[in-house]
C-alpha positions, 0 to 999 in steps of 0.5 A: 339647869337651863336645858329642858327635861325632854328634848323636842324635835321639829317633827312637822319639818322632818315630815315635810323634808322627808316627804319631799326628798323620798320622791326626789331621791327615787327619781334621781336613782331612776334617772342615773340608773337609766343614764348608766345603762345607756352609757357607752364605752368612752362616754363621760361620765363613765358607767361606774360613776353613774352607778355610784351616784344611782346607788347613793341616791337609792340609799338616801331615798331609803334613809328618807323613807325610814325617817318618814316612817319614824316621824309618822309613827311618833306623830300618831303616838303623840310622843312629840308635837314638834316645835311650832 
């Protein structure tokens, strides 16, 4: 049996990436939302495309925030020290 009994995750790396991407995706959501609001008829890219991009950025921000909360909880409980 060559696999470890308990798998370990790189929690510190996940913490860093989540902390980096939450504000980045939030900024993208705001940017594309404002751009979509200022788009007129016949502009390229269209309002629908920009709204879709804003929604995707918002969903990714929520996903990154959820991962950030999970990682913080695991680090505080001591259930994973991560790979160093």
